[in-house]
N, C-alpha and C positions, 0 to 999 in steps of 0.2 A: 919641676915638670907638673903639668896639670893633667889629671886623669879624667877621661870622659867615658861615659857608658858606651858599650859596644855598638848600640844602634846609632849613636851620634858619629862614632868613628866610621861606621859603614856608610853613613850619609855623606860625610866629608870625603871619603875615598871615592864615592860615586861622582860627586860634584867635581872633585879634582880631576878625575878621568875625563869627564865631559868637557870641562873648561880648560884642560891641558895646563893646569896649575899645580904646584906642589901643595900638599895638604897643609903644611906649615904656613904657607902664605895665605891660604883661605882662612885658617883659624886666626892668624894675626889680624887680617882685615876685619873679620867678624868681631873680634875682641875690641879693636880700636873703635869701630862703629858703635858697639855697645857702650863703651866707656864715654865716648863723646855724647851719646844720647842721654846717658845717666847724668853727666855733668850739666847738660842743657836743662834737664828736668829739675835738678836741684836749684839751678839759677832761677828758673821760672817760678818754682815754689817760693823761693825767697822773695822775689819781686811781688808776687801775689800777696804774700803776708804783709809786706811793706805798704802796698796799696791799701789793703784792708785796714791796716793800723794807722793810716793817714801819714805814714812816713815818706810816701812817694806819691806822685800823681800821674794820671794818664792824660796825655795830650790828644786832642782831636787831630785828624789829618790836616785840617785847615790850619790849626795853631802850630803844628809841627812844621808845615811848609813856611809859615810866616817866620818862625824862629830860624829856620834854615836860611831863608832869604836874608834875614838880618845879619846872620853870621858870615855869609859869603859876600855881602856887598860892602 
């Protein structure tokens, strides 16, 4: 079990009451969103490092469209 400070518990209880949702569901949703955002940030940081190190390149929108057109035709 994860312990939270009283002020957070009170806030979740209030939101749960207003939204007519169980506190556990609100906490689950918040944690899932946090973990997804965290993972997205790690992936973005890795990609930025690879671009800066010359291990990956960025395509312009025009080049990306051309590549897409080539792949689907």
